[in-house]
C-alpha positions as CSV (number, residue, x, y, z in Angstrom):
1,M,33.7,-7.4,-32.7
2,N,30.2,-8.1,-31.4
3,A,30.8,-6.8,-27.8
4,I,31.9,-3.5,-29.4
5,R,28.2,-3.3,-31.5
6,T,26.4,-4.9,-27.5
7,R,28.5,-1.7,-26.0
8,A,27.3,0.6,-28.6
9,R,23.5,-0.2,-28.9
10,G,23.1,1.0,-25.0
11,V,25.3,4.2,-25.7
12,P,22.5,6.2,-25.2
13,T,20.6,3.9,-22.4
14,T,23.7,4.4,-20.5
15,L,24.1,7.5,-21.2
16,G,20.1,9.0,-20.4
17,R,21.1,7.3,-17.2
18,S,24.0,9.4,-16.7
19,L,22.6,12.1,-17.1
20,V,19.5,12.1,-14.8
21,L,21.8,10.7,-12.0
22,S,23.7,13.8,-12.8
23,V,21.1,16.8,-12.3
24,A,19.3,13.9,-10.3
25,S,23.0,14.2,-7.6
26,L,23.7,18.2,-8.2
27,V,20.0,19.5,-8.5
28,G,18.3,17.3,-6.0
29,S,20.7,16.5,-3.7
30,M,22.0,19.9,-3.2
31,T,18.4,21.5,-2.8
32,L,16.4,19.3,-0.3
33,F,20.1,19.3,1.6
34,V,20.0,23.2,2.0
35,W,16.3,22.7,2.9
36,A,16.7,20.0,5.7
37,V,19.4,21.9,7.3
38,L,17.6,25.3,7.1
39,A,14.3,23.3,8.5
40,I,15.8,22.1,11.2
41,L,17.8,24.6,12.3
42,S,14.4,26.5,13.1
43,V,13.1,23.8,14.8
44,P,13.8,25.5,18.4
45,L,12.2,28.4,16.8
46,G,8.7,26.4,16.5
47,I,8.6,27.0,12.3
48,G,10.7,24.0,11.7
49,L,7.9,21.4,13.4
50,F,5.9,22.0,10.7
51,T,8.4,22.2,7.9
52,T,10.7,19.3,8.9
53,P,8.1,16.4,8.8
54,S,7.2,17.6,5.0
55,V,11.4,18.3,4.1
56,L,12.7,15.2,5.6
57,G,10.1,13.2,4.2
58,L,10.8,14.7,0.3
59,V,14.4,13.6,1.1
60,R,13.1,9.8,2.1
61,R,10.8,10.0,-1.1
62,H,14.6,11.0,-2.8
63,A,16.6,8.1,-1.3
64,N,14.0,5.6,-2.3
65,R,13.4,6.5,-6.2
66,R,18.2,6.2,-5.6
67,R,17.1,2.8,-4.2
68,L,14.6,2.0,-7.3
69,L,17.2,3.4,-9.8
70,A,20.1,1.6,-8.1
71,A,17.6,-2.0,-8.4
72,T,16.3,-1.7,-11.5
73,W,19.6,0.0,-13.5
74,C,22.3,-1.9,-12.1
75,G,20.7,-4.4,-9.7
76,V,22.5,-2.6,-6.5
77,R,19.5,-3.8,-3.2
78,V,19.9,-0.6,-0.7
79,P,17.4,-1.6,2.1
80,V,15.2,0.6,3.5
81,S,15.5,1.1,7.0
82,Y,13.0,4.1,8.2
83,R,11.7,3.2,12.0
84,P,8.1,3.1,11.1
85,F,5.5,5.9,12.6
86,P,3.1,4.2,15.5
87,E,-0.3,3.7,14.6
88,D,-1.8,6.3,16.8
89,L,0.3,9.1,16.4
90,R,-2.3,12.2,16.9
91,A,-2.8,14.9,14.3
92,G,-2.2,18.6,14.3
93,L,0.3,20.2,16.7
94,V,1.4,17.7,19.3
95,G,1.6,14.8,16.5
96,R,4.0,17.4,14.3
97,V,6.4,17.5,17.3
98,E,6.1,13.7,17.6
99,R,6.6,13.1,14.4
100,T,9.3,15.6,14.1
101,S,11.2,13.7,17.1
102,L,10.5,10.3,16.1
103,M,12.4,11.6,12.6
104,L,15.4,13.5,13.8
105,R,15.7,10.5,16.7
106,D,16.3,8.1,13.3
107,P,19.7,7.0,12.5
108,A,18.8,6.6,8.8
109,T,17.2,10.6,8.9
110,W,20.8,11.3,9.5
111,R,22.2,8.8,7.1
112,D,19.8,10.2,4.3
113,L,21.3,13.8,5.2
114,R,25.3,12.2,4.8
115,W,24.2,10.4,1.8
116,L,22.6,14.2,0.1
117,V,26.1,15.6,0.9
118,V,28.2,12.8,-0.7
119,D,26.2,12.0,-3.4
120,M,25.9,15.9,-4.7
121,T,29.6,15.7,-4.9
122,A,31.3,12.7,-5.6
123,G,27.8,11.0,-6.4
124,Y,27.4,13.8,-9.0
125,L,31.4,13.8,-10.3
126,I,31.2,9.7,-11.0
127,A,27.4,10.1,-13.0
128,T,28.9,12.5,-14.9
129,L,31.9,11.0,-15.9
130,A,30.1,8.4,-17.5
131,A,28.2,10.9,-19.3
132,G,31.1,12.3,-20.1
133,L,33.2,10.1,-21.5
134,L,30.4,9.0,-24.1
135,I,29.9,12.8,-25.1
136,Y,33.3,14.3,-24.9
137,P,34.3,12.4,-27.7
138,L,31.9,13.7,-30.2
139,E,33.2,17.2,-30.1
140,G,36.9,15.7,-31.3
141,F,34.9,14.0,-34.2
142,V,33.0,17.2,-35.1
143,L,36.6,19.1,-35.0
144,A,38.0,16.3,-37.1
145,A,34.7,17.7,-39.9
146,G,36.8,21.1,-40.1
147,L,34.7,22.8,-37.6
148,W,36.8,23.5,-35.1
149,R,37.1,27.6,-36.9
150,V,33.2,27.5,-35.6
151,F,34.7,27.8,-32.4
152,T,38.2,29.8,-32.7
153,D,39.9,31.7,-35.5
154,D,43.1,30.6,-33.4
155,R,44.2,27.4,-32.0
156,Y,41.2,25.2,-29.6
157,W,42.5,23.2,-27.2
158,Y,40.4,19.5,-27.2
159,G,41.6,17.6,-23.9
160,F,45.5,17.9,-24.7
161,V,45.7,19.0,-28.4
162,P,45.7,22.2,-29.9
163,V,43.5,22.6,-32.8
164,D,44.2,24.8,-35.1
165,S,44.2,22.6,-38.4
166,Q,42.6,20.1,-40.4
167,A,46.0,17.9,-39.0
168,T,45.5,18.6,-35.5
169,G,41.1,18.1,-36.2
170,L,42.3,15.0,-37.3
171,A,44.5,14.1,-34.1
172,A,41.3,15.2,-31.9
173,A,38.8,12.5,-33.5
174,A,41.8,10.2,-32.8
175,L,42.0,10.9,-29.4
176,G,38.1,10.9,-28.7
177,V,38.3,7.6,-30.8
178,A,40.4,6.4,-27.4
179,I,38.5,8.5,-25.1
180,L,35.2,6.6,-26.7
181,T,36.8,3.0,-26.7
182,I,37.8,3.6,-22.7
183,G,34.0,5.6,-22.0
184,L,32.2,2.3,-24.3
185,P,33.1,-0.4,-21.3
186,A,33.7,2.0,-18.7
187,S,30.9,3.9,-18.5
188,G,28.1,1.4,-17.0
189,P,30.8,0.2,-14.6
190,L,30.8,3.8,-13.4
191,L,27.3,3.7,-12.6
192,R,26.9,1.2,-10.4
193,V,30.1,2.5,-8.4
194,H,27.7,5.4,-8.2
195,F,25.2,2.9,-7.0
196,L,27.3,1.3,-4.6
197,L,28.3,4.3,-3.5
198,T,24.6,5.0,-2.7
199,R,24.5,2.0,-0.9
200,A,27.1,2.4,1.4
201,M,25.9,6.1,2.7
202,L,22.2,4.8,2.9
203,A,22.9,1.4,4.3
204,P,22.2,0.9,8.1
205,S,25.6,-0.5,9.9
206,P,26.0,-4.5,11.0
207,E,24.9,-3.4,15.0
208,E,21.8,-1.1,13.4
209,E,20.5,-4.1,10.8
210,L,21.3,-6.7,13.9
211,V,19.1,-4.6,16.3
212,R,16.6,-3.4,13.7
213,R,16.2,-7.6,13.0
214,I,16.1,-8.2,16.5
215,D,12.8,-5.6,17.3
216,R,11.1,-7.4,14.1
217,L,11.4,-10.7,15.1
218,T,10.3,-9.7,18.5
219,E,6.9,-8.4,17.0
220,T,6.7,-11.0,14.3
221,R,6.9,-13.5,17.3
222,H,4.2,-11.8,19.1
223,E,2.3,-11.4,16.1
224,A,2.8,-14.9,15.4
225,V,1.2,-16.8,19.1
226,D,-1.1,-14.0,18.3
227,T,-2.2,-15.8,14.5
228,A,-1.6,-19.4,16.1
229,A,-3.9,-19.0,18.7
230,S,-6.8,-17.1,16.9
231,E,-6.1,-20.2,14.1
232,L,-6.4,-22.4,17.0
233,R,-10.1,-20.7,18.1
234,R,-11.0,-21.0,15.3
235,I,-10.5,-24.5,14.3
236,E,-12.2,-25.6,18.0
237,R,-15.2,-23.5,16.7
238,D,-15.3,-25.0,13.3
239,L,-14.8,-28.4,14.7
240,H,-17.6,-27.7,17.2
241,D,-20.5,-26.1,14.7
242,G,-19.4,-28.4,11.7
243,A,-18.2,-31.8,12.5
244,Q,-18.9,-32.2,15.6
245,A,-22.3,-31.3,15.4
246,R,-23.0,-33.9,12.4
247,L,-21.1,-36.5,14.2
248,V,-23.7,-35.9,17.4
249,A,-26.5,-36.2,14.6
250,V,-24.7,-39.7,13.1
251,G,-25.1,-41.0,17.1
252,M,-28.5,-39.6,17.4
253,N,-30.3,-41.5,14.5
254,L,-28.5,-44.4,14.9
255,G,-29.6,-44.4,18.1
256,V,-33.3,-44.4,16.7
257,V,-32.7,-46.5,14.5
258,E,-32.0,-49.5,16.7
259,A,-34.9,-49.3,18.2
260,L,-37.1,-49.0,15.4
261,I,-35.4,-51.7,12.9
262,E,-37.8,-54.2,14.3
263,K,-40.9,-52.0,14.8
264,D,-40.8,-50.1,11.8
265,P,-37.9,-50.7,9.2
266,A,-38.8,-48.9,6.6
267,R,-38.6,-45.8,9.1
268,A,-35.3,-47.3,10.0
269,K,-33.6,-47.6,6.6
270,Q,-34.8,-43.5,6.2
271,L,-33.0,-42.5,9.6
272,L,-30.3,-44.9,7.6
273,A,-29.6,-42.5,5.1
274,M,-29.6,-39.7,6.7
275,A,-27.1,-41.2,8.9
276,R,-25.4,-41.9,5.6
277,E,-25.4,-38.3,4.2
278,S,-24.5,-36.6,7.7
279,S,-21.2,-38.8,7.6
280,A,-20.5,-38.0,4.4
281,E,-20.7,-34.3,5.1
282,A,-18.4,-34.0,8.1
283,L,-15.9,-35.6,6.1
284,T,-16.4,-33.2,4.0
285,E,-16.0,-30.2,6.2
286,L,-13.0,-32.2,8.3
287,R,-11.3,-32.3,4.5
288,D,-11.9,-28.7,4.0
289,L,-10.5,-28.1,7.3
290,V,-7.3,-29.8,7.2
291,R,-7.2,-28.3,3.7
292,G,-7.2,-25.1,5.2
293,I,-4.5,-26.2,8.0
294,H,-2.2,-27.3,5.4
295,P,-3.5,-28.8,2.3
296,P,-2.2,-32.7,1.1
297,V,-0.6,-31.8,-2.5
298,L,1.5,-29.3,-0.8
299,A,2.9,-31.9,2.1
300,E,2.9,-33.9,-1.2
301,R,4.0,-32.5,-4.4
302,G,5.5,-28.6,-3.2
303,L,4.5,-25.3,-3.4
304,G,4.7,-25.2,-7.3
305,D,1.6,-27.7,-7.2
306,A,0.2,-26.9,-4.7
307,V,-0.6,-23.4,-6.0
308,R,-1.5,-24.7,-9.6
309,A,-3.9,-26.8,-7.6
310,L,-5.4,-23.1,-5.8
311,A,-4.9,-21.7,-9.4
312,L,-7.4,-23.9,-11.2
313,R,-10.0,-22.8,-8.5
314,L,-10.1,-19.2,-9.3
315,P,-13.0,-18.0,-11.1
316,V,-10.0,-16.1,-13.3
317,G,-7.8,-17.1,-16.0
318,T,-4.7,-17.4,-14.2
319,E,-0.7,-18.7,-15.1
320,V,1.1,-20.0,-12.8
321,L,5.1,-20.1,-13.7
322,V,7.1,-22.5,-11.2
323,E,11.2,-22.6,-10.8
324,L,12.5,-24.2,-8.0
325,D,15.1,-27.2,-8.2
326,G,14.6,-28.2,-4.8
327,R,12.0,-27.8,-2.3
328,A,11.5,-25.4,1.3
329,D,11.0,-25.9,4.8
330,A,7.7,-27.2,5.5
331,A,6.9,-24.1,7.3
332,V,8.0,-21.6,4.9
333,E,6.2,-23.4,1.5
334,S,3.1,-23.3,4.3
335,A,3.5,-19.4,5.0
336,A,4.1,-18.8,1.2
337,Y,0.9,-20.9,0.0
338,F,-1.0,-18.9,2.1
339,A,0.3,-15.7,1.1
340,V,0.0,-16.8,-2.5
341,S,-3.4,-17.8,-1.0
342,E,-4.6,-14.9,0.2
343,T,-3.0,-12.2,-2.4
344,L,-5.1,-14.3,-4.6
345,T,-8.8,-13.8,-3.0
346,N,-7.6,-10.0,-2.5
347,A,-7.2,-10.1,-6.3
348,V,-10.5,-11.9,-6.9
349,K,-12.7,-10.4,-4.8
350,H,-11.4,-6.5,-5.0
351,S,-9.7,-5.4,-7.8
352,G,-12.1,-6.7,-10.8
353,A,-9.1,-8.4,-12.8
354,D,-9.7,-11.4,-15.2
355,R,-5.9,-12.1,-15.6
356,V,-3.5,-13.2,-12.9
357,Q,0.1,-14.6,-13.2
358,V,1.9,-15.9,-10.6
359,D,5.6,-16.3,-10.7
360,I,7.9,-18.3,-8.4
361,H,11.4,-18.7,-8.3
362,H,14.3,-19.3,-5.9
363,A,17.9,-16.7,-6.1
364,D,20.0,-15.5,-3.6
365,G,19.3,-17.8,-1.2
366,A,15.7,-16.1,-1.0
367,L,12.3,-18.0,-2.3
368,R,10.8,-15.3,-4.1
369,V,7.5,-14.7,-5.3
370,R,5.8,-12.4,-7.2
371,V,1.3,-12.0,-8.2
372,T,0.5,-9.7,-11.2
373,D,-3.1,-8.9,-12.1
374,N,-5.1,-6.9,-14.1
375,G,-7.2,-5.0,-12.5
376,A,-8.1,-1.7,-11.4
377,G,-5.3,-1.0,-9.1
378,G,-5.1,0.9,-5.9
379,A,-4.5,-1.4,-3.4
380,R,-2.1,-1.2,0.0
381,V,-0.8,-2.4,2.7
382,G,-3.0,-1.4,5.9
383,G,-6.0,-1.0,3.4
384,G,-7.8,-3.3,4.6
385,S,-7.2,-5.7,1.6
386,G,-4.9,-8.2,3.6
387,L,-2.6,-7.4,2.8
388,S,-0.9,-6.5,6.9
389,G,-1.8,-9.7,7.2
390,I,0.6,-11.6,4.3
391,E,3.0,-8.8,5.6
392,R,2.5,-10.1,9.5
393,R,3.1,-14.0,8.1
394,L,5.8,-12.9,5.9
395,G,7.7,-11.9,8.7
396,T,7.0,-14.9,11.1
397,F,10.5,-16.0,8.8
398,D,12.0,-12.7,8.1
399,G,10.8,-12.5,5.0
400,V,9.5,-9.0,3.3
401,M,6.2,-8.0,1.0
402,A,6.7,-5.4,-1.3
403,V,3.2,-3.5,-3.9
404,S,3.3,-2.0,-6.6
405,S,-0.8,-1.0,-7.1
406,P,-1.0,2.8,-9.2
407,A,-4.1,3.1,-10.1
408,G,-5.5,1.3,-12.9
409,G,-3.4,-1.1,-12.0
410,P,-1.4,-3.5,-12.8
411,T,-0.7,-4.6,-9.4
412,T,1.9,-6.5,-8.3
413,V,3.0,-7.6,-5.1
414,T,6.3,-9.1,-4.5
415,M,6.7,-11.7,-1.9
416,E,10.6,-12.6,-0.6
417,I,11.5,-15.5,2.1
418,P,14.5,-16.0,3.0
419,C,15.3,-19.9,2.7
420,E,17.7,-22.9,1.0
421,L,15.8,-25.3,-1.3
422,S,16.4,-29.6,-0.2
């Protein structure tokens, strides 16, 4: 009984989602498929050079919207595998030609077009069936109320039941109850089947996924090498300009003290005090430098406590939620820590937020971190906010990052790194 009540409470949501998918599959997918075919066929005429990038861009947004609904409504993850455009893509007619060529050579474009055909046929039928199993029983109840005379003065067919009297109206209601009994538990799984069909059409083949990962790992390897070299140069510069200079000054002061300790004890005492202060400052700088390389609290207590310690130093209210049953590899923890650190720095400097929430957990073989602030929004990858660096850092470990930052906020940065916990 409780299960039936729970399913009944979810009927409006399931019905609404089914109707949305029906309209999106029939109207949206069919319209975009026709536009895309016309645009591609007109490429040899020159017209398609101007229309194809825009139309295929709409197709990609339509597919990405379906990916979002699949993940949000049914937990079905549909990977995005579009090839990125080069940063030096030219403008004008030449740029249009290059963009059209790149999109037509992308296998994901043709997967999108095949998906549009399947979505406006099989996808539409599945979504409509899910909605029909919930709507059609209502007609049987209406007929049982004696309103069958409104439909016709003669016999009216409800399914396989001919309705021409109150008794047959009640039979129609019984059939409606039977259909609803089937529809309540079946409508949700039908929506999932719809999204599984979407994933089967949009997901790249194993061979394509392997090639994409190889390209991605090659790119991130070069970036990791460049980042490591840059970090070594920074450490060398900090040591040379900071701690090393102070230690040299300490040595010089001690040399003068050695010469003055008998002739001018007071002056020697002052120089000793200066040497002690310089050595303390050098030690502080060395500790800061080590903390920037690998924070001791991260090595000793793990990612959760390291992020909590990081949050305590922020000038805004920060809530840290951690659900980890173990520890990831040291390299993964370090990457996640500095990614969170950079994200929090961006939130403090650029968003104008006064509240930040960090959620860290492990699920489905991946470490997942979500940082949300209540700032002004408008953050984007490549916008000079440091998010590109975070993406490159995560990419070294085959990780991904997603940014949701509408104008007016809130901003949510979600990071995911495949790993296992010890």
